[in-house]
C-alpha positions as CSV (number, residue, x, y, z in Angstrom):
1,M,-0.2,-0.3,-0.1
2,E,1.6,3.3,-1.1
3,M,1.8,6.0,1.8
4,S,-0.3,8.9,1.8
5,K,1.4,12.4,1.2
6,K,1.2,13.3,4.6
7,E,2.8,9.8,5.8
8,T,5.7,10.7,3.2
9,R,6.3,14.1,4.7
10,A,6.6,12.5,7.9
11,A,8.9,10.3,6.8
12,K,11.4,12.5,5.3
13,R,10.8,15.0,7.9
14,P,14.3,15.0,10.2
15,T,14.0,13.8,13.6
16,L,16.4,12.9,16.5
17,P,16.3,9.3,17.2
18,K,14.8,7.9,20.6
19,L,17.3,7.6,23.4
20,S,16.8,5.1,26.3
21,L,16.8,6.5,30.0
22,W,20.7,5.7,30.6
23,R,21.7,7.4,27.2
24,Q,19.3,10.6,28.1
25,L,20.7,10.7,31.7
26,L,24.4,10.5,30.2
27,L,23.4,13.2,27.9
28,Y,22.0,15.5,30.8
29,L,25.6,15.0,32.5
30,L,27.6,15.8,29.5
31,M,25.1,19.1,29.4
32,L,25.9,20.2,32.8
33,L,29.8,19.6,32.7
34,F,30.1,21.5,29.5
35,I,28.3,24.1,30.9
36,A,30.2,24.0,34.1
37,L,33.3,24.3,32.0
38,S,32.1,26.8,30.1
39,L,31.2,28.9,33.1
40,T,34.3,28.6,35.1
41,N,36.6,29.5,31.8
42,V,34.2,32.7,31.6
43,R,35.4,33.5,35.1
44,F,38.8,32.2,35.3
45,G,40.0,32.4,31.9
46,Y,42.2,29.3,32.5
47,M,41.5,28.0,28.9
48,P,43.4,28.4,25.8
49,E,41.0,30.7,23.3
50,A,40.1,27.8,20.9
51,V,39.4,25.1,23.5
52,G,37.3,27.5,25.4
53,L,35.3,28.4,21.8
54,L,35.1,24.7,21.7
55,C,33.6,24.1,25.1
56,Y,31.5,27.0,24.4
57,M,30.1,25.3,21.4
58,L,29.4,22.0,22.9
59,S,27.6,23.7,25.7
60,A,25.1,25.5,23.3
61,L,24.6,22.0,21.4
62,S,24.3,19.9,24.5
63,V,21.8,22.4,26.1
64,A,19.8,22.4,22.5
65,V,19.7,18.6,22.2
66,G,19.3,17.6,26.0
67,C,16.5,20.2,26.5
68,Y,14.8,19.0,23.3
69,Y,14.7,15.4,24.8
70,L,13.4,16.8,28.2
71,I,10.6,18.9,26.6
72,A,9.5,16.0,24.3
73,D,9.1,13.9,27.3
74,I,7.0,16.2,29.3
75,S,5.4,17.1,26.7
76,V,3.9,13.9,25.7
77,H,2.7,13.4,29.5
78,I,1.0,16.9,29.2
79,A,-0.5,16.0,26.1
80,N,-1.9,12.7,27.1
81,A,-3.5,14.2,30.6
82,A,-4.9,17.7,28.9
83,K,-6.4,15.7,25.7
84,R,-9.1,14.8,27.7
85,K,-9.9,17.9,30.1
86,I,-9.5,20.0,26.3
87,A,-12.5,17.8,24.8
88,A,-14.2,18.5,27.7
89,H,-14.3,22.4,26.9
90,P,-15.3,23.7,23.6
91,H,-13.5,27.1,23.8
92,A,-10.7,25.2,24.5
93,N,-11.3,22.2,22.0
94,R,-11.6,24.9,19.4
95,V,-8.6,26.6,20.4
96,A,-6.7,23.1,20.2
97,S,-8.2,22.2,16.9
98,D,-7.9,25.7,15.1
99,A,-4.1,25.9,13.9
100,R,-5.1,29.8,13.0
101,L,-6.9,30.7,16.0
102,R,-4.5,28.6,18.3
103,T,-1.3,30.5,16.8
104,V,-3.0,34.1,17.6
105,V,-4.1,33.0,20.9
106,F,-0.7,32.1,21.9
107,T,0.9,35.3,20.3
108,I,-1.0,38.3,21.7
109,P,0.8,37.8,25.3
110,G,4.4,38.0,23.3
111,L,2.7,41.0,21.8
112,A,1.9,42.5,25.2
113,A,5.4,41.9,26.5
114,N,7.0,43.2,23.1
115,I,5.1,46.7,23.9
116,L,6.1,46.6,27.5
117,F,9.9,46.1,26.8
118,A,9.9,48.5,24.2
119,A,8.7,51.5,26.5
120,Y,10.6,50.4,29.4
121,N,13.9,50.7,27.1
122,A,12.8,53.6,25.6
123,I,12.4,55.4,28.6
124,T,15.4,53.8,30.5
125,G,17.7,54.9,27.2
126,I,16.4,58.4,27.4
127,L,17.0,58.9,30.9
128,A,20.3,57.3,31.5
129,H,21.7,58.7,27.6
130,S,22.3,54.7,26.6
131,A,22.7,53.8,23.1
132,W,22.3,50.1,24.0
133,F,18.6,50.7,25.4
134,I,17.6,53.0,22.5
135,S,18.5,50.0,20.2
136,L,16.9,47.4,22.2
137,A,13.8,49.8,22.2
138,V,14.0,50.2,18.5
139,Y,14.0,46.2,18.4
140,Y,11.1,45.7,20.3
141,T,9.1,48.4,19.1
142,L,9.9,46.7,15.2
143,L,8.9,43.4,17.1
144,S,5.7,44.8,18.6
145,M,4.3,46.0,14.8
146,M,4.8,43.2,12.9
147,R,2.9,41.1,15.6
148,Y,0.5,43.6,15.7
149,S,0.0,43.7,11.8
150,T,-0.3,40.1,11.9
151,V,-2.7,39.2,14.4
152,T,-4.7,42.4,13.2
153,K,-5.1,40.8,10.2
154,V,-5.8,37.4,11.1
155,R,-8.7,38.9,13.3
156,T,-10.2,40.8,10.3
157,L,-9.8,37.6,8.1
158,S,-11.5,35.5,10.7
159,G,-14.7,35.5,9.2
160,N,-14.0,35.2,5.8
161,R,-14.0,31.7,3.9
162,H,-12.9,32.9,0.7
163,E,-9.3,31.4,0.5
164,T,-8.1,33.6,-2.3
165,D,-8.7,36.5,0.1
166,W,-6.7,34.9,2.8
167,R,-4.0,33.9,0.5
168,N,-3.5,37.3,-1.3
169,Q,-3.5,39.3,2.4
170,G,-1.3,36.7,3.9
171,I,1.1,37.2,1.7
172,A,0.8,41.1,1.7
173,V,1.7,40.8,5.4
174,Y,4.3,38.3,4.5
175,R,6.2,40.7,2.1
176,K,5.7,43.5,4.4
177,N,7.2,41.6,7.4
178,S,9.8,40.3,6.0
179,A,10.9,43.8,4.9
180,M,10.7,44.9,8.6
181,F,13.3,42.1,9.2
182,L,16.1,43.6,7.3
183,F,15.4,47.1,9.5
184,M,15.3,44.9,12.6
185,A,19.0,43.2,11.6
186,L,20.4,46.6,11.3
187,A,19.1,47.5,14.5
188,L,20.2,44.2,16.1
189,A,23.7,45.4,14.6
190,A,23.6,48.5,16.3
191,M,23.6,46.6,19.7
192,V,26.1,43.6,18.7
193,L,28.9,47.0,17.7
194,L,28.1,48.7,20.8
195,L,28.7,45.2,22.9
196,E,32.1,45.1,20.9
197,H,33.0,48.3,22.7
198,A,32.1,47.1,26.3
199,E,28.7,49.1,26.1
200,G,25.2,47.6,27.2
201,G,24.5,43.8,28.3
202,K,21.9,42.5,30.4
203,N,22.4,42.0,34.4
204,Y,20.0,39.8,36.4
205,P,20.0,39.9,40.2
206,G,21.2,37.0,42.6
207,L,19.8,33.5,41.2
208,T,17.5,35.1,38.7
209,I,19.6,34.4,36.1
210,Y,19.2,31.0,36.3
211,A,15.3,30.9,36.2
212,V,15.5,33.4,33.0
213,A,18.3,30.9,31.3
214,A,15.7,28.0,31.9
215,Y,13.3,30.1,30.3
216,T,14.8,31.1,27.1
217,T,16.3,27.7,26.5
218,C,12.7,26.7,26.8
219,K,11.5,29.4,24.6
220,I,14.0,28.9,21.7
221,I,13.4,24.8,21.5
222,V,9.7,25.7,21.3
223,S,10.2,28.4,18.9
224,S,12.2,26.1,16.7
225,V,9.7,23.0,16.7
226,N,7.0,25.9,15.5
227,I,8.9,27.4,12.8
228,V,9.0,23.6,11.8
229,K,5.3,22.4,12.2
230,V,4.1,25.3,10.7
231,R,5.5,24.6,7.3
232,K,2.6,22.0,6.7
233,H,-0.3,24.5,7.1
234,R,1.7,26.3,3.8
235,S,0.0,29.7,5.4
236,P,2.2,33.1,4.7
237,L,0.5,34.4,7.8
238,L,1.5,31.5,10.3
239,T,4.5,31.3,8.8
240,I,5.5,34.9,9.4
241,I,3.9,34.6,13.2
242,R,6.5,31.5,13.7
243,K,9.4,33.4,11.9
244,I,8.8,36.5,14.5
245,G,8.7,34.2,17.5
246,Y,11.9,32.7,16.3
247,T,13.7,35.8,16.0
248,D,12.7,37.0,19.4
249,A,13.8,34.0,21.1
250,C,17.3,34.3,19.1
251,V,17.6,37.7,20.5
252,S,16.7,36.4,23.6
253,V,19.7,33.6,23.9
254,L,22.2,36.9,22.7
255,T,20.7,39.0,25.6
256,L,21.1,36.1,27.8
257,Q,24.5,35.7,27.0
258,T,25.2,39.3,27.7
259,A,23.8,38.5,31.3
260,M,25.6,35.2,31.8
261,F,29.0,36.9,31.1
262,S,28.0,39.9,32.8
263,S,27.7,37.7,35.9
264,F,30.2,35.4,35.5
265,A,33.3,36.9,33.7
266,S,36.4,38.3,35.0
267,E,39.1,40.9,33.3
268,K,40.8,38.1,32.3
269,S,38.1,36.7,30.1
270,E,37.4,40.1,28.6
271,A,38.7,39.0,24.9
272,F,36.7,35.9,25.0
273,V,33.7,37.8,26.2
274,R,33.7,40.1,23.4
275,L,34.8,37.5,20.9
276,M,31.4,35.3,21.7
277,N,29.1,38.5,21.6
278,G,30.4,39.4,18.5
279,V,29.9,35.8,16.8
280,T,26.2,34.7,18.4
281,G,25.7,38.7,17.6
282,S,26.4,38.4,14.2
283,A,24.8,35.2,13.8
284,V,21.6,36.5,15.1
285,C,22.1,39.6,13.0
286,L,23.0,37.2,9.6
287,L,19.8,35.2,10.8
288,I,17.4,37.6,10.6
289,A,18.5,39.4,7.5
290,I,18.4,35.7,6.0
291,F,14.6,36.0,7.1
292,G,13.8,39.2,5.5
293,V,15.7,38.4,2.0
294,Q,14.0,34.8,1.7
295,G,10.6,36.3,2.6
296,L,11.0,38.8,0.0
297,Y,11.5,36.1,-2.2
298,S,9.1,33.9,-1.4
299,A,6.5,36.3,-1.5
300,R,7.1,37.5,-5.1
301,N,6.8,33.7,-6.1
302,M,4.1,32.5,-4.2
303,N,1.0,31.6,-6.9
304,A,-2.7,31.3,-7.3
305,Q,-2.3,27.6,-6.9
306,D,-0.4,27.8,-3.8
307,P,-3.3,27.1,-0.1
308,R,-3.1,30.7,1.7
């Protein structure tokens, strides 16, 4: 029996292999080891630069893979327990079964947070005469505008059943926000230049930084999963929402890195800190610029036969 198109796509989709319990435990131990080595090197600067860079990369990779398995295990148990309760509530069941509505509902809290962050950084930047906070305010303002325009368009089209209208309006929003990605890359490039000149960076008091680290790690993994899963819907509107969320998560990783360095780095590791801020910041800027260019190219080539 031939496989359906959906099964064929699922078979071709790259996934990480399942691990036995002891292999997962070994992965988590290696993750903790690489994190400890990276933090102590940032603190005391005892490793050669090449070894420190390798250790830092292994730390980032092990955290990403380890959290993927951890979140996957937790989500299976949560999903099994939640499905029965969701089915019993009509409104919750509608959100769970409607990809458009679900995406928009979970985008609104992020929009509210972006608006608050933009206002806070703008006020702080003006009062402290800080170019770093001003550049952050510009970034969060652009992010808020992109999320607001997308959510508003989905809400406007929510009662429209014509697929052609959904497709055409979605392509227009997709194109506009893809262009804004290019402006966002410029704002982030300014942030990276300031970091290279030892200006700016986040700082969290006490143990708060560990909670922020855990939240940011979950955020980047969830946004990575969402940006892969949204491909099956072939919707410009849903795709751009997921791209915006992924961009937000990537910049959160950059700001978390600056906070970790601010909390643990010593004067001996100043050169290493600048190097890693430059590498990570440049990678984020490049990724966002690619989102912009790829989005403009895709919007131009979308045709009438594509689903919304």
